[in-house]
C-alpha positions as CSV (number, residue, x, y, z in Angstrom):
1,M,0.0,-0.1,0.1
2,Y,2.7,2.3,0.7
3,K,4.3,1.5,-2.4
4,R,1.1,2.7,-4.3
5,Y,1.1,6.3,-2.6
6,S,4.9,6.6,-3.4
7,V,4.0,6.4,-6.8
8,I,1.3,8.6,-6.8
9,I,3.3,11.1,-4.7
10,L,6.3,10.8,-6.9
11,S,3.9,11.3,-10.2
12,L,2.7,14.4,-8.6
13,L,5.9,15.7,-7.6
14,M,7.3,15.3,-11.2
15,V,4.3,16.9,-12.9
16,S,4.7,20.1,-10.3
17,L,8.5,20.2,-11.2
18,F,7.5,19.8,-14.9
19,V,5.0,22.7,-14.5
20,I,7.2,25.1,-12.4
21,G,10.3,24.1,-14.9
22,I,8.4,25.3,-18.1
23,T,6.6,28.4,-16.8
24,P,9.8,30.7,-17.0
25,I,10.2,29.3,-20.5
26,N,6.5,30.3,-21.7
27,T,6.9,33.8,-20.0
28,I,10.1,34.2,-21.8
29,Q,8.6,33.3,-25.2
30,A,5.7,35.6,-24.7
31,A,8.0,38.5,-23.6
32,S,10.3,37.9,-26.9
33,S,7.0,37.8,-29.1
34,K,6.6,41.6,-28.6
35,L,8.5,43.7,-31.4
36,A,11.3,46.0,-30.3
37,N,11.0,49.6,-31.1
38,G,11.8,50.3,-34.6
39,T,10.6,50.4,-38.3
40,Y,9.9,47.3,-40.4
41,T,8.5,46.2,-43.5
42,L,5.6,43.8,-43.8
43,K,3.8,42.2,-46.7
44,Y,0.2,41.9,-46.9
45,D,-2.7,41.1,-49.0
46,V,-6.1,43.0,-49.5
47,L,-8.8,40.4,-49.2
48,K,-12.6,40.3,-49.6
49,A,-14.8,41.0,-46.7
50,E,-16.8,37.7,-46.7
51,N,-13.9,35.4,-47.6
52,N,-10.3,34.9,-47.9
53,S,-10.1,35.7,-51.8
54,V,-7.9,38.4,-52.7
55,S,-10.0,41.5,-53.5
56,M,-9.6,43.6,-56.6
57,A,-8.7,46.5,-54.4
58,N,-5.2,44.5,-53.6
59,D,-4.1,45.9,-57.0
60,Y,-4.6,49.5,-55.8
61,F,-2.3,49.2,-52.4
62,E,1.5,49.2,-52.8
63,K,3.6,46.6,-51.0
64,P,5.0,46.1,-48.6
65,A,3.7,48.3,-45.9
66,K,5.8,50.2,-43.1
67,L,5.1,49.1,-39.5
68,Y,6.4,51.4,-36.7
69,V,6.8,50.3,-33.3
70,K,7.3,52.5,-30.3
71,N,6.7,51.4,-26.7
72,G,4.6,48.5,-27.6
73,K,2.0,50.5,-30.1
74,M,2.3,49.6,-33.4
75,T,1.4,52.0,-36.5
76,M,1.1,51.0,-40.2
77,Q,1.5,52.7,-43.2
78,V,0.3,51.8,-46.7
79,Q,0.5,53.6,-49.9
80,L,-2.9,53.9,-52.1
81,N,-2.2,54.0,-55.9
82,H,-5.1,55.5,-57.9
83,S,-5.6,57.7,-54.8
84,E,-8.1,59.8,-56.5
85,W,-10.5,56.9,-56.8
86,T,-10.3,55.9,-53.4
87,T,-12.2,58.8,-51.7
88,Q,-12.4,57.4,-48.1
89,F,-10.3,54.6,-46.4
90,K,-10.8,53.8,-42.7
91,V,-10.0,51.0,-40.5
92,K,-11.2,49.3,-37.5
93,Y,-9.2,49.8,-34.4
94,K,-10.3,48.4,-31.0
95,G,-13.8,47.8,-32.0
96,K,-14.3,51.4,-33.8
97,I,-13.9,52.4,-37.3
98,V,-11.5,55.4,-37.4
99,D,-10.1,57.4,-40.1
100,T,-6.5,57.1,-41.4
101,K,-4.1,60.0,-41.5
102,V,-2.7,61.1,-44.7
103,I,0.9,61.4,-44.2
104,Q,2.0,62.2,-48.0
105,S,0.3,62.9,-51.1
106,N,1.3,62.8,-54.8
107,S,-1.2,64.2,-57.1
108,K,1.0,63.6,-60.3
109,K,1.6,59.9,-59.4
110,D,-1.9,59.7,-58.2
111,T,-0.8,58.1,-54.8
112,R,-1.0,58.9,-51.1
113,I,0.3,57.2,-47.8
114,V,-1.9,56.9,-44.9
115,Q,-1.1,56.1,-41.5
116,F,-3.1,54.0,-38.8
117,P,-3.0,52.2,-35.6
118,I,-3.0,48.3,-35.4
119,A,-3.7,46.2,-32.3
120,D,-1.9,42.9,-33.4
121,L,-0.2,41.3,-36.6
122,K,-2.4,38.1,-36.3
123,N,-6.0,39.4,-37.1
124,P,-7.0,40.8,-40.5
125,I,-7.5,44.6,-40.3
126,V,-11.1,45.4,-41.4
127,S,-11.3,48.4,-43.5
128,K,-13.9,50.6,-45.1
129,I,-13.3,52.3,-48.4
130,H,-15.2,54.4,-50.6
131,V,-14.4,54.2,-54.6
132,T,-15.5,56.7,-56.9
133,V,-14.3,57.0,-60.6
134,S,-16.4,59.6,-61.9
135,S,-15.4,58.9,-65.5
136,Y,-17.1,55.5,-65.3
137,N,-20.2,56.9,-62.9
138,Y,-18.8,54.6,-60.6
139,D,-19.5,55.2,-56.8
140,H,-19.4,52.3,-54.4
141,D,-18.7,51.4,-50.6
142,Y,-16.8,48.3,-49.9
143,T,-15.3,46.3,-46.8
144,I,-12.2,44.9,-47.3
145,R,-9.3,43.2,-44.9
146,L,-5.8,43.6,-44.6
147,A,-4.1,40.4,-44.1
148,L,-0.7,40.8,-42.7
149,D,2.2,38.2,-43.2
150,S,3.7,38.4,-39.9
151,K,6.4,35.9,-41.3
152,S,7.6,38.6,-43.5
153,L,8.4,41.1,-41.1
154,K,11.9,42.8,-41.7
155,A,13.5,45.5,-39.5
156,I,14.7,48.3,-41.6
157,K,15.5,50.8,-38.9
158,K,16.0,50.4,-35.1
């Protein structure tokens, strides 16, 4: 009978040591998954709202994006081509649809660079765009998603 209790106690002790032993490793991994302050490039695709198919809007966004990290907060910059057609570009951030900030605009090249905050690199960024092409009498609202490729992340400036 003592042998049986010894085996149970030994098993519990081994499990406890295992759990205690791996806890610091998990904590270290979680801490290292945060990005250091700096500037990064990041590939992304523009997807349709309802499925993972690439949207026609994908061709109107320059790749890669720039990602800025400062004190744990991330800001992304993307360049819109055919800027005149995309009359509105908003993103969902922390549950709210927010305006993007125009950082640079070039009317000759018909481009603009916009900036917006992002919460993480895992989940696609929901975006609302309004497209107007007067010459074709085209005027529509769309919901798209920016799917980030976190594996493509490259530091370009620290």
